[in-house]
C-alpha positions in Angstrom: 0.0 0.0 0.0 1.4 3.5 -0.8 2.8 5.0 2.3 0.6 8.2 2.4 -2.6 6.2 2.0 -1.5 3.8 4.8 -1.4 6.9 7.2 -4.8 8.1 5.9 -6.4 4.7 6.5 -4.8 4.4 10.0 -6.0 7.8 11.1 -9.5 7.3 9.7 -9.9 4.0 11.5 -9.1 5.6 14.8 -12.3 7.6 14.5 -14.6 5.4 12.4 -14.3 2.2 14.5 -14.9 -1.2 13.1 -15.5 -0.2 9.5 -12.3 -0.9 7.6 -14.0 -2.1 4.4 -16.3 0.9 4.1 -13.3 3.2 4.6 -11.4 1.4 1.9 -14.4 1.7 -0.5 -14.7 5.4 0.2 -11.0 5.9 -0.6 -11.4 3.7 -3.7 -14.2 6.0 -4.9 -12.0 9.1 -4.4 -9.0 7.6 -6.1 -11.2 6.6 -9.1 -12.4 10.3 -9.3 -16.0 9.2 -8.6 -18.7 10.3 -6.1 -20.0 8.4 -3.2 -23.6 7.8 -1.9 -23.9 6.6 1.7 -27.4 5.3 2.3 -28.1 4.3 5.9 -30.0 5.0 9.1 -29.4 8.3 10.9 -26.7 8.2 13.5 -24.4 5.5 12.2 -21.5 7.8 11.2 -22.2 8.9 7.6 -21.4 12.6 8.3 -18.5 11.7 10.6 -16.9 9.7 7.8 -17.0 12.6 5.4 -15.6 15.0 8.0 -12.7 12.6 8.9 -11.8 12.0 5.3 -11.7 15.8 4.5 -9.5 16.5 7.5 -7.2 13.5 6.9 -6.7 14.3 3.2 -6.4 18.1 3.9 -9.2 19.0 1.5 -11.3 22.1 1.6 -14.7 20.9 3.0 -18.3 22.2 2.7 -21.4 20.6 4.2 -24.7 21.3 2.4 -27.8 20.4 4.4 -30.4 19.7 1.8 -34.0 20.8 2.7 -37.3 20.9 0.8 -37.2 24.7 0.3 -33.6 24.8 -0.9 -33.0 26.5 -4.4 -30.2 25.7 -6.9 -28.7 29.2 -6.2 -28.2 28.1 -2.5 -25.8 25.5 -3.8 -24.2 27.1 -6.9 -24.1 30.8 -5.8 -25.6 34.0 -7.1 -24.7 37.4 -8.6 -25.5 40.4 -6.4 -25.7 44.0 -7.6 -23.0 46.2 -6.1 -24.5 49.7 -5.8 -21.1 51.5 -5.4 -19.6 50.1 -8.6 -22.8 49.6 -10.5 -21.9 46.0 -11.4 -22.9 42.5 -10.5 -20.5 40.5 -8.3 -20.7 36.7 -8.2 -20.8 35.2 -4.7 -19.8 31.5 -4.9 -22.0 28.9 -3.3 -20.8 26.0 -1.2 -20.4 23.8 -4.2 -17.0 25.5 -4.8 -15.0 23.3 -2.4 -12.8 20.2 -2.9 -15.0 17.9 -0.8 -18.8 18.3 -0.6 -21.0 16.6 1.9 -24.5 16.7 0.4 -26.4 15.7 3.6 -29.8 14.1 3.2 -29.8 14.8 -0.5 -33.2 13.2 -1.0 -34.9 15.9 1.0 -34.4 18.5 -1.7 -36.7 18.9 -4.7 -35.6 17.3 -8.1 -34.8 20.8 -9.4 -32.3 21.4 -6.6 -30.9 17.8 -6.9 -30.3 18.4 -10.6 -28.1 21.4 -9.7 -25.6 18.8 -8.5 -25.7 17.0 -11.8 -23.4 19.1 -14.0 -21.0 19.7 -11.1 -20.6 16.0 -10.4 -20.3 15.0 -14.1 -18.4 17.9 -15.6 -16.5 19.3 -12.5 -17.8 22.7 -13.5 -21.0 24.7 -13.2 -22.7 27.1 -15.6 -24.3 30.1 -13.9 -26.0 33.0 -15.8 -24.3 31.8 -19.0 -20.8 31.7 -17.6 -19.0 28.4 -17.0 -17.0 28.2 -13.8 -14.5 25.4 -13.0 -14.7 23.7 -9.6 -11.7 23.0 -7.5 -9.5 19.9 -8.0 -9.8 17.4 -6.7 -13.6 17.5 -6.5 -15.4 14.8 -4.5 -19.1 14.6 -3.5 -20.3 12.4 -0.6 -24.0 12.4 -0.5 -26.1 10.8 2.3 -29.7 9.7 2.4 -31.9 7.7 4.7 -33.1 4.4 3.2 -36.7 4.5 4.5 -39.4 6.3 2.6 -39.9 9.2 5.0 -42.3 12.0 4.6 -40.9 14.9 2.7 -38.3 13.0 0.7 -37.8 12.9 -3.1 -36.2 9.7 -4.3 -33.1 10.2 -6.5 -34.0 9.5 -10.1 -32.0 6.8 -12.0 -30.0 9.5 -13.9 -28.9 11.1 -10.6 -28.1 7.7 -9.0 -25.9 6.8 -12.0 -23.7 9.9 -11.3 -22.5 8.1 -8.1 -19.7 5.7 -8.8 -20.5 3.8 -5.6 -23.1 3.4 -3.0 -22.3 1.9 0.4 -23.9 1.3 3.8 -22.2 1.7 7.1 -24.5 -0.4 9.3 -24.5 -0.7 13.0 -21.0 -1.2 14.6 -20.1 -4.6 16.1 -20.1 -4.9 19.9 -16.4 -4.2 20.4 -16.5 -1.1 18.1 -19.6 0.2 19.8 -18.0 -0.2 23.2 -15.1 1.9 22.0 -17.5 4.6 20.8 -19.5 4.6 24.1 -16.4 4.7 26.4 -14.1 6.8 24.3 -13.6 10.5 23.6 -16.3 12.5 21.8 -15.9 12.1 18.0 -16.1 15.9 17.5 -13.1 16.5 19.8 -11.1 13.8 18.0 -11.9 15.3 14.5 -10.9 18.8 15.7 -7.4 17.4 16.4 -6.9 15.5 13.2 -4.0 16.5 10.9 -3.7 16.1 7.1 -1.8 12.9 6.3 -1.0 13.8 2.7 -0.7 16.8 0.3 -3.4 17.5 -2.3 -0.8 17.1 -5.0 0.0 13.6 -3.7 -3.7 12.7 -3.8 -4.0 13.9 -7.4 -0.9 12.0 -8.4 -2.5 8.8 -7.0 -5.7 9.5 -8.9 -3.6 9.7 -12.1 -1.7 6.6 -11.1 -5.0 4.7 -10.6 -5.9 5.3 -14.2 -2.7 3.5 -15.3 -3.3 0.3 -13.4 -3.3 -2.6 -15.9 -6.4 -4.6 -16.8 -5.8 -7.8 -18.8 -8.0 -8.8 -21.8 -9.3 -11.8 -19.8 -10.6 -9.4 -17.0 -12.2 -7.3 -19.7 -14.0 -10.5 -20.8 -15.1 -11.0 -17.2 -16.5 -7.4 -16.9 -18.3 -7.9 -20.2 -19.8 -11.2 -19.0 -21.1 -9.4 -15.9 -22.7 -6.7 -18.0 -24.2 -9.2 -20.5 -25.7 -11.3 -17.7 -27.5 -8.4 -16.1 -29.0 -7.4 -19.5 -30.1 -11.0 -20.3 -31.3 -12.1 -16.9 -35.0 -12.0 -16.0 -34.0 -10.9 -12.5 -33.4 -7.3 -13.5 -35.6 -4.6 -14.9 -32.6 -3.1 -16.7 -29.1 -4.3 -17.3 -25.9 -2.5 -16.4 -25.0 0.3 -18.8 -21.6 0.8 -20.5 -21.0 3.6 -18.0 -21.5 1.1 -15.2 -18.8 -1.1 -16.8 -16.4 1.8 -17.0 -17.2 2.6 -13.3 -16.5 -1.0 -12.4 -13.1 -0.9 -14.0 -12.2 2.5 -12.5 -13.1 1.2 -9.0 -11.2 -2.1 -9.5 -8.1 -0.2 -10.6 -8.3 2.1 -7.5 -8.9 -0.9 -5.2 -5.8 -2.6 -6.7 -3.7 0.6 -6.2 -4.8 0.6 -2.5 -3.2 -2.8 -2.2 0.0 -1.4 -3.8 -0.5 -3.4 -7.1 -0.2 -2.1 -10.7 -2.5 -4.8 -12.2 -6.1 -5.7 -11.4 -7.0 -9.2 -10.1 -10.5 -10.8 -10.4 -10.8 -10.3 -6.6 -10.6 -6.5 -7.1 -13.6 -6.5 -9.4 -15.5 -8.7 -7.0 -14.6 -6.5 -4.0 -16.1 -3.3 -5.6 -19.0 -4.9 -7.6 -21.7 -4.6 -4.9 -20.8 -1.0 -4.3 -20.8 -0.1 -8.0 -23.7 -2.2 -9.3 -26.0 -2.3 -6.2 -27.7 1.1 -6.8 -27.9 0.6 -10.6 -29.8 -2.7 -10.5 -33.5 -3.0 -9.9 -35.0 -6.4 -9.4 -38.1 -7.7 -11.2 -41.3 -8.7 -9.3 -40.5 -12.1 -7.9 -37.0 -11.0 -6.9 -38.0 -7.5 -5.6 -37.6 -8.7 -1.9 -33.9 -9.2 -2.6 -31.7 -6.2 -1.8 -29.8 -4.8 -4.7 -26.6 -5.5 -2.9 -27.6 -9.2 -2.6 -28.4 -9.3 -6.3 -25.0 -7.8 -7.0 -23.3 -10.4 -4.8 -25.1 -13.2 -6.6 -23.5 -12.0 -9.8 -20.1 -12.9 -8.3 -21.4 -16.5 -7.6 -23.1 -16.9 -11.0 -20.4 -15.7 -13.4 -17.3 -17.7 -13.7 -13.9 -16.0 -13.6 -12.1 -16.5 -16.9 
């Protein structure tokens, strides 16, 4: 494992107890230059994970609390008339940061949710006819509660597809929960965290992740996965070509986290539930199965070449 990332993971695990796999998946998403959706119950550490990663990676951080009355301008920014100069001056919104926490993103209206779309896809926003680039690196962590609560607007498929991965944190195990209950307050710990790498190092690792080798046999494996989802009666829609590219990008980043310059079948299997889970919708008789369960079944059904 690259030395700077080893320190990042070590420091993060000191705050987010008992969740090593989820931490690795979040870093995988960042190295692959994707965006992360964390879907889970309130109070399991979604917001804390975002705060810890921002502090540990030394990234400029903004939290946007989504509400039903929020407007796109509340995210992107607005031009305000300056009386003394007789001109309009642009006041940047919170989207202009390196790491964004879009908290409870499904509480905002579709119009406001869509304000995130161009930013996440193009790493830029167009406001009043002018295109403004966003900082680099640019990483969105969005959170939402899984239950259909009053006053929520489910993310449409087009918006879900903008997230490279979706993960759940879940309840901690007994030992980790004991550490939380008997330890120092998480906010106090976060306030004392120090950056464990430079932004330039992170961007170099993102570039390095793109160069990780994928053999033709593994491309066959990814294509077999995509083809199976399209032909199987279990799914309403199969995985798109973009999902295949996302799977490869995540597998490359996962391999890099292990300090390797080539992808193994195990790397693809490790990231498949996170990449495919929110993109798969089960048909009637399988609708009781969670999307993550369906994604894991793909690993069992499709043979490694």
